N, C-alpha and C positions, 0 to 999 in steps of 0.2 A: 718296868723292865724285869722285875723279879720273876714274872711269868716266863719270860724268854729264857732266863737262866735255869728255871726249873725244866723247861723243855730241853735245853742243852744237856743238863744233868741226866735227863731221861735218855737222850741219845747215847751218852757215855755208858749208862747202865745197860742199854741194848748192846753196846759194844762188848761189855763183859759177858753178857748172856750169849752173844754170838760166838764168843771164843769157846764157851762150853759146848755150844751146838756144833761148832767146827770140830771140836775134839771128839764128839760122838759120831759125827757123820763121815769124817775123813778116814780113808782107808790108806794108810801110809805104805810106802814101798817096804818090802821085806828083803833083808840081806840074808843070804845063805852062808852058813858056816861050813867051810870045806877044809880039806887038809892044807890048802894053800893060804887060808885066812878067810876073812869075810869078803863076800863077793855080791855085788848087785847085778842080778841077771837082767836081761832085756825085759822080761815080764815084770820084774820088780821095778824097773825104771818107769813103767806106766803109772805106778802108784805115786811117784813123785809129782807127776803132772796132775793126777787126780786130786791130790791134796790142795794144789793151787786152785784148780777149777772149783772145788768145794768151797774154798775161802771166798772166791769171787762171786759164786752164786749166792752164798749167804749174804755177802755185802750188797749185791744187787737188790735182793728182796728187802733186807732191813733198811737200807738207805732210801730206796724208792718209797717204801711205805712210810717211813719216818718223815721224809721230805714232803710227801703228799699230805699227810695228816697235819704236820706243822704248818704247811702252807695254807691249808684250809682254816686252821684255828688261829693263826697269827698273821694272816694276810694284811691286816691293817697297819702292821709295823713297817712294811715296805722293804726297801732295798737292803737295810742292814741284815735282814735274814739271810741273804745270799752268802756273804763272807762268813757269817757266824755259823751257818749250818754246813758250809763246805769244810771249815776247820773242825767243827764238831764231828762230822762224819769221818774225816781223816783220823782224828784222835780215837774214834770208836774202832776204826780198822786196826790201828796200832794196838789198842787194848785187846781186841780179839786175838790178834797175832801173839801177843805176849802171854795171854791165858793159854793158848794152844801150845806154845813152847814150854811154858812153866809146868803145865800139868800133863803134857803129852809124853810120848816115849823119849828116852834119853838118846844121845848120840850113839849109834851102833858101835863105834870104836871104843867107847868107854865101858861097854858091857863086858863083864868078866864071868867066868864060870860056864862058858858055853862049850858044847861038844859038836863034833861033826854031824851035820844034818839039821842042826837047829836053825830056826828062822828068827831074825831079830828085826823088829819094826824100826823104820827110820824115824827120826824126830820130825815133827811138823815144821817144815821150813817154807819160807817164801824167799826166793832168791832174786827178786827184782822189785822195783818200785811200782811197776804198772798195776799189779793187783790191788795195791793200796789206793791208787787213784780212782779205781772203779767206784769206791764207796762215796767220795764227794761228788763225783760226776752224777751218779744216780740219785743222790740226795737233791742235787740241783735240778735234775730232770723232774723229780717229784714236786719240788717247789714250783717249777715252771708250769707243770700241768695243773697244779692247784690254782695258780694265778690265772692261767688261760681259761680254766673252767668256770671261774667265779666272775670274770669280767672286771668291773671297776674295783681298783685296789687303792684308791686315794685314802690317805689318813683321815680319820674322823674329823668332821668340822671343816673340811676343805671343799672348795667348789672348783669347777672347771674355769679356765680363764675367761671364756665367753660369758659364762654365767655371772661372773664378777663384773665384767665390763657392762653387760646389759643392765644389771641392777643398779649401777652407779650413774649411768648416763641415760638421758632420754634420747632415744634415737628417732629422728624425724625421717619419715619416708621421703625419698628423693627420686627424681626421674633419672634415666640412664645418663642424661646430659649434665646432671648435678644440680638441677633446679628443684626447688621445693615444689611439691605437688600442692596445688591449690584446692 
């Protein structure tokens, strides 16, 4: 089981790394400083959506690849991988989000010392739960694809039911009417 926990720890480390990737790739909205205060223009509002899309795309790639590789390497563990990696991917998403918030731009309303014409980047925010759900969903899709592509995923040392039955009992051939063939 320690192998599984190492993999889960690896997923969480990927979550931290994904937060820094999100920080680098996200292009946050920019607030304009005017004589009336700080204003988010329509053009700037597109940046708010772009930040969320970037977070989701990073989550899709990281979670899918992580789920696929884990599914290929740990497939003999069976069904416990499903809830384990769903929770790990969700935690990785939360860690990525927290890294982006912690190291990203501050809240524009808290910035002081600005003058008219300045542009203030908005903090990296995720304002709904749906972008977080993408991470575990794609981790599970990766796991599912790994299971589907490798075929038999029974734990080591187990046999199919008919293999056990056939090896324990001598099966005598019978006719369709149920009589023993002579």
